[in-house]
Each structure stands twice: as C-alpha cells, then as structure tokens.
C-alpha positions, 0 to 999 in steps of 0.5 A, a space after each residue: 603798183 603797176 610797172 612803168 610803161 615806157 614808150 621808146 622812139 625806135 626810129 630816132 637817132 643816128 644809129 636807129 633802129 639797131 642801137 635803140 632796139 639793142 638798148 631796149 633789150 638791155 633795159 628789159 633785162 635790167 629794169 622792171 618795166 613794160 617797154 613799147 618800141 614805136 617804129 616801122 615793124 618791118 625794121 624793128 621786129 627782126 632786131 627784137 630777139 633774145 633775152 628781154 624780148 618777151 617784155 617788149 611790145 612793138 607799136 607800128 608807126 609808118 614814118 620817122 622824123 629826120 634828124 634835120 627836119 624842121 619842127 613845123 614839118 615834124 608837127 604836121 606828120 606827128 600822127 604818122 611818125 614814130 616820135 609823134 606816135 610815142 608822144 601820143 601814147 603818153 597823151 592817151 595814158 597808154 604810156 607813162 613816159 617817152 624816150 627819144 634820141 631823135 630830132 630834139 627840136 621836133 621832140 620839144 615841139 610835138 611834146 609841147 603841142 600834144 602834152 602842153 605845159 603844167 599850169 603856170 609853166 611858160 616853157 619846158 626846159 631840158 634838165 641835165 644831171 651834171 656829174 660834179 665832183 662832190 655830188 650831182 647837180 641839175 643844169 637847166 635849161 640845156 638847150 630847149 630855149 635859146 632865148 629866155 625871159 627872166 621869169 622863165 629862168 625863175 620857173 626853171 629854178 622851181 622845176 629843177 628844185 623839184 627834180 633834185 628833191 624827187 629824183 636825186 633825194 636832195 632835201 633842200 636843193 641849193 639853186 643858183 644862176 650861172 653868171 659872169 661873177 659871184 656878186 649879186 651885181 654881176 650879170 646881164 639884165 636877164 640874169 639880174 632880174 631872174 635872181 630877183 625873182 628867184 629870191 622871192 620864189 619858194 626855193 633855196 636860192 643862193 645867188 650866182 655861180 661862175 663857170 669855174 664852179 660847174 664841177 664843184 657842186 657849188 649848187 644843186 640846181 644851176 639855172 641858165 638859158 638854153 643857149 648858154 646851157 647847151 654850150 656849157 654842156 657840150 663844152 664839158 662833154 668835149 673837154 672830158 672826152 679830149 682830156 681822156 685821149 690826152 691822158 691816154 697818149 701821155 700815159 701809154 706813150 711814156 717809158 716803162 716806169 710810166 706804163 707801170 704806174 699807168 697799170 696801177 692807176 687803171 682802176 681809178 682812171 676807169 672809175 673817173 671815166 665812168 663818173 663823167 660818161 654822159 651815156 651812163 647819165 642816160 637822158 635828160 628830162 624835159 621838165 614842165 610838161 604834163 607828161 614825162 619826156 626824156 631827151 638823149 643824144 642822137 649819137 647814143 649807143 645801146 648802153 646810153 639808151 638803157 640808162 635813158 630808160 632808167 631815167 624815165 622810170 625814175 621820173 615816173 616812180 618819183 612823180 616828177 610832174 606831180 612834184 613840179 605841179 605842187 611846187 609851182 602852185 603856191 608860187 602862182 597864188 602869190 
C-alpha cells in the first residue's frame, strides 16, 4: 500500500505558517506519510528546514483565506487560496486527505462544493473525539450545522457509528441523542423525531443522554446539532483548562505538606492533563464528504498539527469514507 498523501493548508490558522510548517516537520518524523504543504512558497520554503523536510513537498498557492472572511468570498477565490488548492488536491486524487487550522466556515463551504457529500448524506458534520473517562466517544455535530433537521441528526448517528467502528475499533457503537433528560419523552421536537428515526436506523441506538453523561462514556456516539455541540465542546475545553489553573494555584499555593503531596501526585496530574488535552486529540474529521477533511483549532500549536495529521492518516488508512458509504447505502434502500 502506498503512503497516505496529506495536504496541509500552510497558511490557515492564527500562527500560520510557522506553527503549521513546524507541525508538518514533527509529523514527517513521526508518521509514514507524504505531506504536501500548500501555501506561499516564499514564506513556507525558509521554514522547511531540518529533520523530515525531505519528506515534505511544497505546493504553491498565491493567497490565504483570512480567519474572518465570509464563506462566500472564500469560495470565489478558492482556486487561488491555500485552503482551496489543498481541497482541490483531494478532489483531483493528488492527495488522500486535507488538514486545515484555518477558517472553518470557509473550509466547510469549499469542501462541500468541491468534494460533494456522499450519496444519501444531506449535510456533513464535524465529529470530535471526546475523551471520556471510560473510553473515547464521538460527538457530532460539533459546529458545522447550527440549524439541523431531525433526518440530518439521524444521518450523523450513522456517520458517527461508522467512524467509531472504523477508527476507534468499537464493534457495536452505542448511539445516543443529547437531550434534557434520559426519558424518551424528553426533548424538543427535533430531538424526539431524531430519536424516532435513529430507532429505525441500522445502528445500536440506546436513547437519550444528558450533559452530565458527557465525561462518563454513556454512549460511544453522541448526536446533537452543531449549535449545541459546539457550545458543549468549547465549554468542556474551557472548563478543563480553567480547572487545571485552579488546581495548580491551590496545590502550589499551600503549605509545605501540600507541596510535598503535589510533587508525589505530579505524574498522575500530568497524565490527566494529557488525557484531556485537545491538542493531543488533534483534529476533527468533517464526515459525510467524498473526501477526507480534518478541521483543527485556529490557535493550534505544532504538536496539535502533528496529531491532526495523524487523525487524517487514520481516516485514510481505515477508509472512513467507504465505511460511511457502506452504512448509509442499506438505509437509503428502506
């Protein structure tokens, strides 16, 4: 099997191109893949130095998509921008996946137009691997669609189930809808209808879960609309970051006994921090498209870029697009 070819938007993100190129170099030393850095060669070339640089190719693109640019404007310039050229590499078959820390709205719009959705999928969804205490869970949609129809949520359940099986190795993923109560009668009209549709879908649907269940692995796949999903995701990230600061202040600001205890607990605390570090999770796949697309935080560091490339490689290796197509096809026949 040939090496996965990963196109990386070198100009997308708050710290581009420096952190993006540095992350590509880390990835080149870690993974057996061919990397394509897409961006302004005059800016990218001087940064591409050291170990791993011989495994990275530069693909020139004249422009970059600003982080605050409207998706419609980004679409008009897609054939000139680093993001658009990177997506085009996947469309043409020159790359197997694309990774970007850039404008996520523009990424979604360009990928949707250039790659199109898998037959039977109405809308793509951002799938975030959530680091629950008893094993990972997939949360989708995490922000691609703020307004959703119930049938879209049912499709998210199918796509999330396929991803959990293919990449996380979960044999029969438990799929649940995020709601305001565990009882099947709880929820708004959207949630109630989505639950009814998922009951009839070829997935292991277990009903509703609540927000308190997010960290307990109550389900392997958690379905919600992009508005709620994005708020849940960013609330969780913010809470974990702030909790870390609170713990640090409390433990290091105590007496000598507290500081000795803190030193003894340090390895366990570092392990806990790594478990819930969003950068170690890397990127979030944009599921439902006819191509592998990985979204990551705009403020991502080089380590986060490295892990996002790892997510892209896993999606290629496990043929996630094919697995979703297989799971959607029999559902369409009903």
